[in-house]
All heavy atoms as TSV, in Angstrom:
chain	resi	resn	atom	element	x	y	z
A	1	GLY	N	N	-24.076	-5.295	6.392
A	1	GLY	CA	C	-23.142	-4.612	5.531
A	1	GLY	C	C	-21.748	-5.184	5.645
A	1	GLY	O	O	-21.485	-6.068	6.463
A	2	ALA	N	N	-20.847	-4.659	4.852
A	2	ALA	CA	C	-19.477	-5.166	4.822
A	2	ALA	C	C	-18.780	-5.030	6.174
A	2	ALA	O	O	-17.962	-5.849	6.536
A	2	ALA	CB	C	-18.671	-4.428	3.756
A	3	LEU	N	N	-19.143	-3.990	6.912
A	3	LEU	CA	C	-18.448	-3.772	8.182
A	3	LEU	C	C	-18.907	-4.727	9.269
A	3	LEU	O	O	-18.271	-4.823	10.315
A	3	LEU	CB	C	-18.623	-2.324	8.632
A	3	LEU	CG	C	-17.937	-1.295	7.736
A	3	LEU	CD1	C	-18.176	0.115	8.242
A	3	LEU	CD2	C	-16.444	-1.555	7.624
A	4	ASP	N	N	-19.996	-5.465	9.048
A	4	ASP	CA	C	-20.464	-6.430	10.044
A	4	ASP	C	C	-19.398	-7.469	10.356
A	4	ASP	O	O	-19.324	-7.973	11.471
A	4	ASP	CB	C	-21.740	-7.137	9.567
A	4	ASP	CG	C	-22.929	-6.181	9.512
A	4	ASP	OD1	O	-22.830	-5.077	10.078
A	4	ASP	OD2	O	-23.942	-6.546	8.903
A	5	VAL	N	N	-18.564	-7.806	9.373
A	5	VAL	CA	C	-17.532	-8.816	9.594
A	5	VAL	C	C	-16.510	-8.339	10.618
A	5	VAL	O	O	-15.792	-9.138	11.208
A	5	VAL	CB	C	-16.808	-9.220	8.287
A	5	VAL	CG1	C	-17.797	-9.786	7.286
A	5	VAL	CG2	C	-16.011	-8.074	7.693
A	6	PHE	N	N	-16.473	-7.037	10.863
A	6	PHE	CA	C	-15.527	-6.475	11.819
A	6	PHE	C	C	-16.138	-6.292	13.207
A	6	PHE	O	O	-15.444	-5.929	14.144
A	6	PHE	CB	C	-14.999	-5.135	11.314
A	6	PHE	CG	C	-14.181	-5.270	10.060
A	6	PHE	CD1	C	-14.735	-4.986	8.829
A	6	PHE	CD2	C	-12.868	-5.695	10.108
A	6	PHE	CE1	C	-13.980	-5.123	7.666
A	6	PHE	CE2	C	-12.110	-5.833	8.955
A	6	PHE	CZ	C	-12.667	-5.543	7.742
A	7	ALA	N	N	-17.433	-6.555	13.327
A	7	ALA	CA	C	-18.129	-6.277	14.581
A	7	ALA	C	C	-17.578	-7.083	15.753
A	7	ALA	O	O	-17.592	-6.615	16.890
A	7	ALA	CB	C	-19.622	-6.535	14.417
A	8	ASP	N	N	-17.085	-8.279	15.488
A	8	ASP	CA	C	-16.601	-9.143	16.564
A	8	ASP	C	C	-15.113	-8.969	16.851
A	8	ASP	O	O	-14.575	-9.631	17.729
A	8	ASP	CB	C	-16.879	-10.612	16.227
A	8	ASP	CG	C	-18.375	-10.894	16.143
A	8	ASP	OD1	O	-19.138	-10.207	16.845
A	8	ASP	OD2	O	-18.759	-11.785	15.376
A	9	LEU	N	N	-14.449	-8.102	16.111
A	9	LEU	CA	C	-13.022	-7.915	16.326
A	9	LEU	C	C	-12.768	-7.165	17.621
A	9	LEU	O	O	-13.536	-6.299	18.020
A	9	LEU	CB	C	-12.406	-7.132	15.165
A	9	LEU	CG	C	-12.315	-7.830	13.827
A	9	LEU	CD1	C	-11.632	-6.912	12.824
A	9	LEU	CD2	C	-11.560	-9.143	13.939
A	10	ASP	N	N	-11.668	-7.488	18.253
A	10	ASP	CA	C	-11.217	-6.769	19.431
A	10	ASP	C	C	-10.595	-5.456	18.956
A	10	ASP	O	O	-9.653	-5.466	18.167
A	10	ASP	CB	C	-10.185	-7.630	20.162
A	10	ASP	CG	C	-9.718	-6.991	21.464
A	10	ASP	OD1	O	-9.851	-5.758	21.609
A	10	ASP	OD2	O	-9.211	-7.735	22.320
A	11	SER	N	N	-11.110	-4.325	19.437
A	11	SER	CA	C	-10.626	-3.033	18.943
A	11	SER	C	C	-9.187	-2.756	19.371
A	11	SER	O	O	-8.569	-1.813	18.890
A	11	SER	CB	C	-11.537	-1.903	19.427
A	11	SER	OG	O	-11.538	-1.843	20.844
A	12	SER	N	N	-8.637	-3.579	20.271
A	12	SER	CA	C	-7.241	-3.383	20.672
A	12	SER	C	C	-6.289	-4.210	19.816
A	12	SER	O	O	-5.077	-4.070	19.919
A	12	SER	CB	C	-7.055	-3.747	22.147
A	12	SER	OG	O	-7.238	-5.138	22.334
A	13	GLU	N	N	-6.839	-5.093	18.982
A	13	GLU	CA	C	-5.999	-5.951	18.138
A	13	GLU	C	C	-5.628	-5.234	16.844
A	13	GLU	O	O	-6.458	-4.590	16.216
A	13	GLU	CB	C	-6.750	-7.244	17.778
A	13	GLU	CG	C	-6.645	-8.322	18.815
A	13	GLU	CD	C	-7.295	-9.624	18.348
A	13	GLU	OE1	O	-7.411	-9.837	17.121
A	13	GLU	OE2	O	-7.691	-10.403	19.212
A	14	TRP	N	N	-4.373	-5.375	16.444
A	14	TRP	CA	C	-3.905	-4.779	15.188
A	14	TRP	C	C	-4.210	-5.716	14.030
A	14	TRP	O	O	-3.975	-6.909	14.119
A	14	TRP	CB	C	-2.412	-4.492	15.272
A	14	TRP	CG	C	-2.105	-3.394	16.240
A	14	TRP	CD1	C	-1.809	-3.535	17.570
A	14	TRP	CD2	C	-2.107	-1.997	15.985
A	14	TRP	NE1	N	-1.618	-2.300	18.132
A	14	TRP	CE2	C	-1.788	-1.340	17.194
A	14	TRP	CE3	C	-2.341	-1.231	14.841
A	14	TRP	CZ2	C	-1.700	0.044	17.280
A	14	TRP	CZ3	C	-2.251	0.152	14.938
A	14	TRP	CH2	C	-1.932	0.779	16.147
A	15	GLN	N	N	-4.743	-5.151	12.968
A	15	GLN	CA	C	-5.082	-5.898	11.756
A	15	GLN	C	C	-4.171	-5.439	10.616
A	15	GLN	O	O	-3.725	-4.292	10.587
A	15	GLN	CB	C	-6.548	-5.651	11.361
A	15	GLN	CG	C	-7.544	-5.884	12.471
A	15	GLN	CD	C	-7.631	-7.333	12.907
A	15	GLN	OE1	O	-7.415	-8.247	12.119
A	15	GLN	NE2	N	-7.938	-7.555	14.181
A	16	ASP	N	N	-3.939	-6.337	9.666
A	16	ASP	CA	C	-3.160	-5.971	8.483
A	16	ASP	C	C	-4.036	-5.229	7.491
A	16	ASP	O	O	-5.165	-5.651	7.218
A	16	ASP	CB	C	-2.593	-7.228	7.805
A	16	ASP	CG	C	-1.544	-7.913	8.679
A	16	ASP	OD1	O	-0.720	-7.199	9.274
A	16	ASP	OD2	O	-1.547	-9.147	8.753
A	17	GLY	N	N	-3.515	-4.149	6.964
A	17	GLY	CA	C	-4.262	-3.398	5.971
A	17	GLY	C	C	-3.348	-2.915	4.862
A	17	GLY	O	O	-2.128	-2.990	4.963
A	18	VAL	N	N	-3.966	-2.436	3.793
A	18	VAL	CA	C	-3.227	-1.893	2.650
A	18	VAL	C	C	-3.853	-0.552	2.289
A	18	VAL	O	O	-5.078	-0.445	2.178
A	18	VAL	CB	C	-3.289	-2.849	1.436
A	18	VAL	CG1	C	-2.531	-2.254	0.256
A	18	VAL	CG2	C	-2.726	-4.210	1.797
A	19	VAL	N	N	-3.004	0.461	2.109
A	19	VAL	CA	C	-3.486	1.785	1.724
A	19	VAL	C	C	-3.990	1.723	0.281
A	19	VAL	O	O	-3.236	1.369	-0.624
A	19	VAL	CB	C	-2.366	2.836	1.861
A	19	VAL	CG1	C	-2.837	4.197	1.356
A	19	VAL	CG2	C	-1.903	2.925	3.311
A	20	ARG	N	N	-5.267	2.038	0.089
A	20	ARG	CA	C	-5.861	1.980	-1.253
A	20	ARG	C	C	-6.067	3.351	-1.884
A	20	ARG	O	O	-6.107	3.487	-3.103
A	20	ARG	CB	C	-7.209	1.243	-1.196
A	20	ARG	CG	C	-7.069	-0.231	-0.883
A	20	ARG	CD	C	-6.181	-0.924	-1.884
A	20	ARG	NE	N	-6.151	-2.370	-1.689
A	20	ARG	CZ	C	-5.207	-3.169	-2.158
A	20	ARG	NH1	N	-4.213	-2.669	-2.844
A	20	ARG	NH2	N	-5.254	-4.457	-1.942
A	21	SER	N	N	-6.244	4.371	-1.063
A	21	SER	CA	C	-6.299	5.729	-1.593
A	21	SER	C	C	-5.941	6.699	-0.477
A	21	SER	O	O	-6.029	6.373	0.699
A	21	SER	CB	C	-7.674	6.057	-2.195
A	21	SER	OG	O	-8.683	5.988	-1.214
A	22	ILE	N	N	-5.492	7.877	-0.898
A	22	ILE	CA	C	-5.030	8.888	0.038
A	22	ILE	C	C	-5.755	10.188	-0.261
A	22	ILE	O	O	-5.941	10.559	-1.415
A	22	ILE	CB	C	-3.506	9.089	-0.090
A	22	ILE	CG1	C	-2.770	7.768	0.167
A	22	ILE	CG2	C	-3.010	10.157	0.886
A	22	ILE	CD1	C	-1.287	7.808	-0.151
A	23	ALA	N	N	-6.191	10.847	0.805
A	23	ALA	CA	C	-6.866	12.137	0.677
A	23	ALA	C	C	-6.184	13.112	1.636
A	23	ALA	O	O	-5.461	12.696	2.537
A	23	ALA	CB	C	-8.342	11.983	1.035
A	24	PRO	N	N	-6.413	14.413	1.467
A	24	PRO	CA	C	-5.778	15.386	2.354
A	24	PRO	C	C	-6.138	15.167	3.832
A	24	PRO	O	O	-5.385	15.569	4.711
A	24	PRO	CB	C	-6.313	16.726	1.856
A	24	PRO	CG	C	-6.670	16.481	0.424
A	24	PRO	CD	C	-7.147	15.051	0.373
A	25	PHE	N	N	-7.266	14.516	4.097
A	25	PHE	CA	C	-7.744	14.328	5.468
A	25	PHE	C	C	-7.466	12.937	6.028
A	25	PHE	O	O	-7.829	12.639	7.165
A	25	PHE	CB	C	-9.249	14.623	5.549
A	25	PHE	CG	C	-10.058	13.884	4.522
A	25	PHE	CD1	C	-10.432	12.570	4.714
A	25	PHE	CD2	C	-10.426	14.511	3.340
A	25	PHE	CE1	C	-11.166	11.876	3.761
A	25	PHE	CE2	C	-11.174	13.833	2.377
A	25	PHE	CZ	C	-11.530	12.512	2.593
A	26	GLY	N	N	-6.820	12.071	5.242
A	26	GLY	CA	C	-6.528	10.738	5.756
A	26	GLY	C	C	-6.280	9.732	4.653
A	26	GLY	O	O	-6.145	10.083	3.483
A	27	ALA	N	N	-6.234	8.460	5.052
A	27	ALA	CA	C	-5.967	7.384	4.097
A	27	ALA	C	C	-7.066	6.336	4.194
A	27	ALA	O	O	-7.531	6.014	5.293
A	27	ALA	CB	C	-4.616	6.745	4.390
A	28	PHE	N	N	-7.485	5.823	3.052
A	28	PHE	CA	C	-8.454	4.739	3.029
A	28	PHE	C	C	-7.696	3.420	2.985
A	28	PHE	O	O	-6.878	3.195	2.091
A	28	PHE	CB	C	-9.397	4.867	1.830
A	28	PHE	CG	C	-10.370	5.993	1.980
A	28	PHE	CD1	C	-10.057	7.257	1.498
A	28	PHE	CD2	C	-11.578	5.805	2.624
A	28	PHE	CE1	C	-10.947	8.308	1.641
A	28	PHE	CE2	C	-12.481	6.857	2.776
A	28	PHE	CZ	C	-12.161	8.111	2.291
A	29	VAL	N	N	-7.951	2.583	3.992
A	29	VAL	CA	C	-7.211	1.345	4.159
A	29	VAL	C	C	-8.152	0.161	3.993
A	29	VAL	O	O	-9.256	0.147	4.543
A	29	VAL	CB	C	-6.543	1.300	5.553
A	29	VAL	CG1	C	-5.864	-0.041	5.790
A	29	VAL	CG2	C	-5.539	2.442	5.692
A	30	GLU	N	N	-7.719	-0.818	3.201
A	30	GLU	CA	C	-8.494	-2.043	3.024
A	30	GLU	C	C	-7.926	-3.103	3.956
A	30	GLU	O	O	-6.731	-3.399	3.918
A	30	GLU	CB	C	-8.419	-2.520	1.580
A	30	GLU	CG	C	-9.271	-3.755	1.323
A	30	GLU	CD	C	-9.334	-4.120	-0.153
A	30	GLU	OE1	O	-8.321	-3.920	-0.860
A	30	GLU	OE2	O	-10.385	-4.584	-0.596
A	31	VAL	N	N	-8.804	-3.647	4.789
A	31	VAL	CA	C	-8.412	-4.698	5.728
A	31	VAL	C	C	-9.057	-5.999	5.280
A	31	VAL	O	O	-10.255	-6.047	5.009
A	31	VAL	CB	C	-8.867	-4.349	7.166
A	31	VAL	CG1	C	-8.575	-5.497	8.114
A	31	VAL	CG2	C	-8.192	-3.073	7.636
A	32	THR	N	N	-8.254	-7.045	5.177
A	32	THR	CA	C	-8.757	-8.363	4.813
A	32	THR	C	C	-8.545	-9.307	5.990
A	32	THR	O	O	-7.436	-9.442	6.498
A	32	THR	CB	C	-8.037	-8.916	3.568
A	32	THR	OG1	O	-8.213	-7.987	2.495
A	32	THR	CG2	C	-8.623	-10.265	3.159
A	33	LEU	N	N	-9.631	-9.915	6.435
A	33	LEU	CA	C	-9.561	-10.843	7.558
A	33	LEU	C	C	-9.093	-12.213	7.095
A	33	LEU	O	O	-9.087	-12.509	5.901
A	33	LEU	CB	C	-10.942	-10.960	8.210
A	33	LEU	CG	C	-11.536	-9.654	8.726
A	33	LEU	CD1	C	-12.913	-9.902	9.324
A	33	LEU	CD2	C	-10.614	-9.012	9.744
A	34	GLU	N	N	-8.728	-13.049	8.061
A	34	GLU	CA	C	-8.284	-14.407	7.724
A	34	GLU	C	C	-9.371	-15.169	6.976
A	34	GLU	O	O	-9.087	-16.055	6.183
A	34	GLU	CB	C	-7.892	-15.155	8.994
A	34	GLU	CG	C	-6.593	-14.655	9.600
A	34	GLU	CD	C	-6.214	-15.399	10.861
A	34	GLU	OE1	O	-6.864	-16.419	11.174
A	34	GLU	OE2	O	-5.272	-14.964	11.530
A	35	SER	N	N	-10.631	-14.811	7.219
A	35	SER	CA	C	-11.756	-15.461	6.555
A	35	SER	C	C	-11.830	-15.092	5.075
A	35	SER	O	O	-12.576	-15.690	4.310
A	35	SER	CB	C	-13.058	-15.058	7.237
A	35	SER	OG	O	-13.282	-13.653	7.089
A	36	GLY	N	N	-11.070	-14.053	4.689
A	36	GLY	CA	C	-11.077	-13.604	3.298
A	36	GLY	C	C	-11.990	-12.428	3.059
A	36	GLY	O	O	-11.968	-11.822	1.993
A	37	GLU	N	N	-12.815	-12.084	4.048
A	37	GLU	CA	C	-13.690	-10.936	3.894
A	37	GLU	C	C	-12.894	-9.658	4.087
A	37	GLU	O	O	-11.953	-9.616	4.878
A	37	GLU	CB	C	-14.833	-11.015	4.911
A	37	GLU	CG	C	-15.754	-12.208	4.668
A	37	GLU	CD	C	-16.835	-12.292	5.718
A	37	GLU	OE1	O	-16.542	-12.771	6.822
A	37	GLU	OE2	O	-17.964	-11.868	5.419
A	38	SER	N	N	-13.275	-8.631	3.353
A	38	SER	CA	C	-12.536	-7.380	3.452
A	38	SER	C	C	-13.474	-6.186	3.444
A	38	SER	O	O	-14.627	-6.282	3.004
A	38	SER	CB	C	-11.526	-7.258	2.315
A	38	SER	OG	O	-12.190	-7.116	1.082
A	39	ALA	N	N	-12.967	-5.088	3.936
A	39	ALA	CA	C	-13.705	-3.830	3.910
A	39	ALA	C	C	-12.692	-2.700	3.948
A	39	ALA	O	O	-11.555	-2.884	4.386
A	39	ALA	CB	C	-14.670	-3.732	5.080
A	40	ARG	N	N	-13.129	-1.541	3.488
A	40	ARG	CA	C	-12.279	-0.364	3.519
A	40	ARG	C	C	-12.782	0.598	4.569
A	40	ARG	O	O	-13.972	0.702	4.821
A	40	ARG	CB	C	-12.280	0.346	2.163
A	40	ARG	CG	C	-11.541	-0.411	1.114
A	40	ARG	CD	C	-11.445	0.370	-0.166
A	40	ARG	NE	N	-10.896	-0.474	-1.223
A	40	ARG	CZ	C	-10.487	-0.028	-2.384
A	40	ARG	NH1	N	-10.544	1.245	-2.661
A	40	ARG	NH2	N	-10.004	-0.866	-3.279
A	41	GLY	N	N	-11.843	1.296	5.168
A	41	GLY	CA	C	-12.214	2.304	6.147
A	41	GLY	C	C	-11.235	3.456	6.091
A	41	GLY	O	O	-10.109	3.321	5.605
A	42	LEU	N	N	-11.684	4.582	6.588
A	42	LEU	CA	C	-10.854	5.774	6.615
A	42	LEU	C	C	-10.038	5.803	7.895
A	42	LEU	O	O	-10.574	5.631	8.987
A	42	LEU	CB	C	-11.728	7.033	6.547
A	42	LEU	CG	C	-10.993	8.361	6.786
A	42	LEU	CD1	C	-10.010	8.642	5.674
A	42	LEU	CD2	C	-11.994	9.499	6.934
A	43	VAL	N	N	-8.743	6.001	7.735
A	43	VAL	CA	C	-7.896	6.327	8.877
A	43	VAL	C	C	-7.683	7.837	8.804
A	43	VAL	O	O	-7.012	8.343	7.907
A	43	VAL	CB	C	-6.548	5.585	8.838
A	43	VAL	CG1	C	-5.688	5.980	10.036
A	43	VAL	CG2	C	-6.777	4.078	8.815
A	44	HIS	N	N	-8.322	8.559	9.730
A	44	HIS	CA	C	-8.263	10.018	9.703
A	44	HIS	C	C	-6.834	10.491	9.937
A	44	HIS	O	O	-6.060	9.825	10.641
A	44	HIS	CB	C	-9.203	10.595	10.768
A	44	HIS	CG	C	-9.378	12.072	10.656
A	44	HIS	ND1	N	-8.634	12.963	11.395
A	44	HIS	CD2	C	-10.199	12.817	9.867
A	44	HIS	CE1	C	-9.007	14.197	11.077
A	44	HIS	NE2	N	-9.947	14.134	10.162
A	45	ILE	N	N	-6.504	11.644	9.378
A	45	ILE	CA	C	-5.146	12.186	9.495
A	45	ILE	C	C	-4.686	12.246	10.952
A	45	ILE	O	O	-3.521	12.006	11.259
A	45	ILE	CB	C	-5.053	13.579	8.815
A	45	ILE	CG1	C	-3.618	14.096	8.807
A	45	ILE	CG2	C	-6.009	14.569	9.463
A	45	ILE	CD1	C	-3.412	15.346	7.967
A	46	SER	N	N	-5.608	12.499	11.866
A	46	SER	CA	C	-5.251	12.613	13.285
A	46	SER	C	C	-4.927	11.263	13.909
A	46	SER	O	O	-4.408	11.200	15.022
A	46	SER	CB	C	-6.390	13.276	14.063
A	46	SER	OG	O	-7.543	12.448	14.045
A	47	GLN	N	N	-5.248	10.163	13.191
A	47	GLN	CA	C	-5.033	8.822	13.721
A	47	GLN	C	C	-3.882	8.088	13.034
A	47	GLN	O	O	-3.615	6.932	13.336
A	47	GLN	CB	C	-6.319	7.998	13.573
A	47	GLN	CG	C	-7.481	8.583	14.348
A	47	GLN	CD	C	-8.789	7.903	14.007
A	47	GLN	OE1	O	-9.108	7.696	12.840
A	47	GLN	NE2	N	-9.546	7.547	15.023
A	48	LEU	N	N	-3.189	8.762	12.118
A	48	LEU	CA	C	-2.119	8.098	11.374
A	48	LEU	C	C	-0.934	7.757	12.266
A	48	LEU	O	O	-0.280	6.752	12.085
A	48	LEU	CB	C	-1.665	8.961	10.196
A	48	LEU	CG	C	-2.650	9.051	9.030
A	48	LEU	CD1	C	-2.131	10.018	7.978
A	48	LEU	CD2	C	-2.900	7.676	8.417
A	49	ARG	N	N	-0.673	8.630	13.219
A	49	ARG	CA	C	0.410	8.375	14.178
A	49	ARG	C	C	0.225	9.319	15.356
A	49	ARG	O	O	-0.551	10.271	15.285
A	49	ARG	CB	C	1.782	8.563	13.545
A	49	ARG	CG	C	2.098	9.985	13.121
A	49	ARG	CD	C	3.551	10.106	12.698
A	49	ARG	NE	N	3.826	11.384	12.051
A	49	ARG	CZ	C	4.134	12.512	12.699
A	49	ARG	NH1	N	4.170	12.539	14.007
A	49	ARG	NH2	N	4.388	13.622	12.026
A	50	ASP	N	N	0.962	9.058	16.419
A	50	ASP	CA	C	0.948	9.981	17.552
A	50	ASP	C	C	1.602	11.280	17.118
A	50	ASP	O	O	2.623	11.274	16.432
A	50	ASP	CB	C	1.706	9.386	18.741
A	50	ASP	CG	C	0.978	8.188	19.339
A	50	ASP	OD1	O	-0.255	8.104	19.190
A	50	ASP	OD2	O	1.650	7.354	19.953
A	51	GLY	N	N	1.025	12.370	17.551
A	51	GLY	CA	C	1.585	13.666	17.187
A	51	GLY	C	C	0.897	14.265	15.978
A	51	GLY	O	O	0.085	13.628	15.313
A	52	PHE	N	N	1.217	15.496	15.687
A	52	PHE	CA	C	0.576	16.235	14.609
A	52	PHE	C	C	1.096	15.782	13.253
A	52	PHE	O	O	2.297	15.624	13.057
A	52	PHE	CB	C	0.828	17.735	14.788
A	52	PHE	CG	C	0.194	18.577	13.713
A	52	PHE	CD1	C	-1.172	18.815	13.717
A	52	PHE	CD2	C	0.959	19.121	12.706
A	52	PHE	CE1	C	-1.757	19.588	12.721
A	52	PHE	CE2	C	0.383	19.896	11.714
A	52	PHE	CZ	C	-0.980	20.127	11.718
A	53	VAL	N	N	0.181	15.547	12.327
A	53	VAL	CA	C	0.537	15.208	10.948
A	53	VAL	C	C	0.176	16.395	10.059
A	53	VAL	O	O	-0.985	16.801	10.006
A	53	VAL	CB	C	-0.208	13.937	10.466
A	53	VAL	CG1	C	0.067	13.694	8.986
A	53	VAL	CG2	C	0.208	12.731	11.293
A	54	ASP	N	N	1.166	16.939	9.392
A	54	ASP	CA	C	0.936	18.099	8.534
A	54	ASP	C	C	0.480	17.669	7.144
A	54	ASP	O	O	-0.366	18.305	6.530
A	54	ASP	CB	C	2.213	18.932	8.434
A	54	ASP	CG	C	1.999	20.216	7.639
A	54	ASP	OD1	O	1.049	20.951	7.945
A	54	ASP	OD2	O	2.784	20.467	6.700
A	55	ASN	N	N	1.059	16.559	6.651
A	55	ASN	CA	C	0.781	16.140	5.277
A	55	ASN	C	C	0.648	14.620	5.229
A	55	ASN	O	O	1.599	13.907	5.530
A	55	ASN	CB	C	1.935	16.610	4.376
A	55	ASN	CG	C	1.683	16.332	2.900
A	55	ASN	OD1	O	0.862	15.485	2.541
A	55	ASN	ND2	N	2.389	17.034	2.046
A	56	VAL	N	N	-0.544	14.150	4.845
A	56	VAL	CA	C	-0.804	12.712	4.780
A	56	VAL	C	C	0.207	12.016	3.873
A	56	VAL	O	O	0.677	10.914	4.166
A	56	VAL	CB	C	-2.240	12.439	4.268
A	56	VAL	CG1	C	-2.480	10.950	4.103
A	56	VAL	CG2	C	-3.256	13.034	5.221
A	57	TYR	N	N	0.564	12.690	2.777
A	57	TYR	CA	C	1.446	12.072	1.777
A	57	TYR	C	C	2.863	11.833	2.321
A	57	TYR	O	O	3.611	11.047	1.773
A	57	TYR	CB	C	1.486	12.919	0.501
A	57	TYR	CG	C	0.127	12.999	-0.162
A	57	TYR	CD1	C	-0.759	14.027	0.147
A	57	TYR	CD2	C	-0.287	12.029	-1.066
A	57	TYR	CE1	C	-2.018	14.091	-0.444
A	57	TYR	CE2	C	-1.540	12.085	-1.663
A	57	TYR	CZ	C	-2.395	13.118	-1.344
A	57	TYR	OH	O	-3.636	13.180	-1.918
A	58	ASP	N	N	3.214	12.524	3.422
A	58	ASP	CA	C	4.509	12.287	4.059
A	58	ASP	C	C	4.481	11.035	4.936
A	58	ASP	O	O	5.525	10.511	5.314
A	58	ASP	CB	C	4.913	13.481	4.938
A	58	ASP	CG	C	5.243	14.716	4.111
A	58	ASP	OD1	O	5.528	14.578	2.906
A	58	ASP	OD2	O	5.195	15.824	4.696
A	59	GLU	N	N	3.284	10.571	5.260
A	59	GLU	CA	C	3.130	9.473	6.221
A	59	GLU	C	C	2.877	8.121	5.549
A	59	GLU	O	O	3.331	7.096	6.035
A	59	GLU	CB	C	1.965	9.770	7.179
A	59	GLU	CG	C	2.136	11.049	7.967
A	59	GLU	CD	C	3.334	11.018	8.896
A	59	GLU	OE1	O	3.622	9.954	9.473
A	59	GLU	OE2	O	3.988	12.062	9.040
A	60	VAL	N	N	2.098	8.131	4.476
A	60	VAL	CA	C	1.716	6.871	3.825
A	60	VAL	C	C	1.817	7.005	2.313
A	60	VAL	O	O	1.821	8.105	1.771
A	60	VAL	CB	C	0.262	6.446	4.190
A	60	VAL	CG1	C	0.152	6.078	5.659
A	60	VAL	CG2	C	-0.737	7.531	3.831
A	61	GLU	N	N	1.882	5.860	1.644
A	61	GLU	CA	C	1.875	5.856	0.181
A	61	GLU	C	C	0.944	4.757	-0.301
A	61	GLU	O	O	0.605	3.834	0.447
A	61	GLU	CB	C	3.287	5.681	-0.367
A	61	GLU	CG	C	3.998	4.452	0.125
A	61	GLU	CD	C	5.488	4.465	-0.230
A	61	GLU	OE1	O	6.124	5.533	-0.161
A	61	GLU	OE2	O	5.995	3.390	-0.578
A	62	MET	N	N	0.548	4.864	-1.542
A	62	MET	CA	C	-0.364	3.894	-2.137
A	62	MET	C	C	0.193	2.478	-2.023
A	62	MET	O	O	1.385	2.261	-2.219
A	62	MET	CB	C	-0.606	4.229	-3.610
A	62	MET	CG	C	-1.446	5.483	-3.809
A	62	MET	SD	S	-3.150	5.267	-3.262
A	62	MET	CE	C	-3.741	4.160	-4.525
A	63	ASP	N	N	-0.684	1.538	-1.711
A	63	ASP	CA	C	-0.361	0.107	-1.621
A	63	ASP	C	C	0.605	-0.229	-0.478
A	63	ASP	O	O	1.105	-1.343	-0.400
A	63	ASP	CB	C	0.197	-0.433	-2.947
A	63	ASP	CG	C	-0.806	-0.277	-4.081
A	63	ASP	OD1	O	-2.029	-0.464	-3.826
A	63	ASP	OD2	O	-0.403	0.039	-5.194
A	64	GLN	N	N	0.857	0.741	0.400
A	64	GLN	CA	C	1.696	0.476	1.562
A	64	GLN	C	C	0.960	-0.456	2.520
A	64	GLN	O	O	-0.236	-0.310	2.753
A	64	GLN	CB	C	2.019	1.800	2.272
A	64	GLN	CG	C	2.879	1.622	3.525
A	64	GLN	CD	C	3.159	2.965	4.198
A	64	GLN	OE1	O	2.985	4.016	3.606
A	64	GLN	NE2	N	3.580	2.895	5.446
A	65	LYS	N	N	1.691	-1.418	3.069
A	65	LYS	CA	C	1.108	-2.313	4.070
A	65	LYS	C	C	1.184	-1.606	5.425
A	65	LYS	O	O	2.237	-1.060	5.790
A	65	LYS	CB	C	1.860	-3.631	4.122
A	65	LYS	CG	C	1.599	-4.514	2.911
A	65	LYS	CD	C	2.324	-5.845	3.052
A	65	LYS	CE	C	1.859	-6.870	2.041
A	65	LYS	NZ	N	2.037	-6.516	0.662
A	66	VAL	N	N	0.063	-1.590	6.120
A	66	VAL	CA	C	-0.019	-0.904	7.412
A	66	VAL	C	C	-0.723	-1.793	8.421
A	66	VAL	O	O	-1.369	-2.789	8.058
A	66	VAL	CB	C	-0.772	0.439	7.278
A	66	VAL	CG1	C	0.008	1.417	6.421
A	66	VAL	CG2	C	-2.163	0.226	6.698
A	67	LYS	N	N	-0.605	-1.422	9.686
A	67	LYS	CA	C	-1.341	-2.099	10.761
A	67	LYS	C	C	-2.379	-1.100	11.261
A	67	LYS	O	O	-2.072	0.069	11.509
A	67	LYS	CB	C	-0.403	-2.482	11.905
A	67	LYS	CG	C	0.621	-3.516	11.540
A	67	LYS	CD	C	0.027	-4.903	11.611
A	67	LYS	CE	C	1.118	-5.964	11.488
A	67	LYS	NZ	N	0.549	-7.302	11.492
A	68	VAL	N	N	-3.612	-1.565	11.396
A	68	VAL	CA	C	-4.685	-0.692	11.870
A	68	VAL	C	C	-5.494	-1.396	12.957
A	68	VAL	O	O	-5.484	-2.620	13.049
A	68	VAL	CB	C	-5.638	-0.284	10.717
A	68	VAL	CG1	C	-4.916	0.586	9.699
A	68	VAL	CG2	C	-6.263	-1.483	10.050
A	69	ARG	N	N	-6.152	-0.590	13.757
A	69	ARG	CA	C	-7.107	-1.132	14.725
A	69	ARG	C	C	-8.489	-0.701	14.274
A	69	ARG	O	O	-8.693	0.426	13.833
A	69	ARG	CB	C	-6.800	-0.621	16.128
A	69	ARG	CG	C	-5.594	-1.311	16.722
A	69	ARG	CD	C	-5.347	-0.901	18.133
A	69	ARG	NE	N	-4.942	0.509	18.176
A	69	ARG	CZ	C	-4.333	1.065	19.200
A	69	ARG	NH1	N	-4.072	0.377	20.279
A	69	ARG	NH2	N	-3.991	2.339	19.170
A	70	VAL	N	N	-9.436	-1.621	14.374
A	70	VAL	CA	C	-10.800	-1.353	13.935
A	70	VAL	C	C	-11.643	-1.010	15.154
A	70	VAL	O	O	-11.804	-1.845	16.045
A	70	VAL	CB	C	-11.385	-2.593	13.212
A	70	VAL	CG1	C	-12.815	-2.319	12.795
A	70	VAL	CG2	C	-10.527	-2.973	12.013
A	71	PRO	N	N	-12.158	0.217	15.215
A	71	PRO	CA	C	-12.991	0.573	16.374
A	71	PRO	C	C	-14.297	-0.212	16.367
A	71	PRO	O	O	-14.844	-0.506	15.301
A	71	PRO	CB	C	-13.242	2.076	16.193
A	71	PRO	CG	C	-13.054	2.324	14.732
A	71	PRO	CD	C	-12.045	1.297	14.256
A	72	THR	N	N	-14.779	-0.552	17.540
A	72	THR	CA	C	-16.037	-1.297	17.631
A	72	THR	C	C	-17.092	-0.450	18.298
A	72	THR	O	O	-16.803	0.599	18.840
A	72	THR	CB	C	-15.846	-2.588	18.423
A	72	THR	OG1	O	-15.186	-2.289	19.657
A	72	THR	CG2	C	-15.005	-3.583	17.648
């Protein structure tokens, strides 16, 4: 599957991503690797930043460039 390209990534390494959609429970971020392969994943509201997040829309916006870590 698409996520196989992320299987070898170090989960402590930050990857470049772009917010593609926002939901009340988190943001869907598209990560594109140097190889050109990409996949989307959910960043849950609890993982957007340290501390409590009341409103996802206060934290991120559409097409915003973000740094994410991909769990392995």
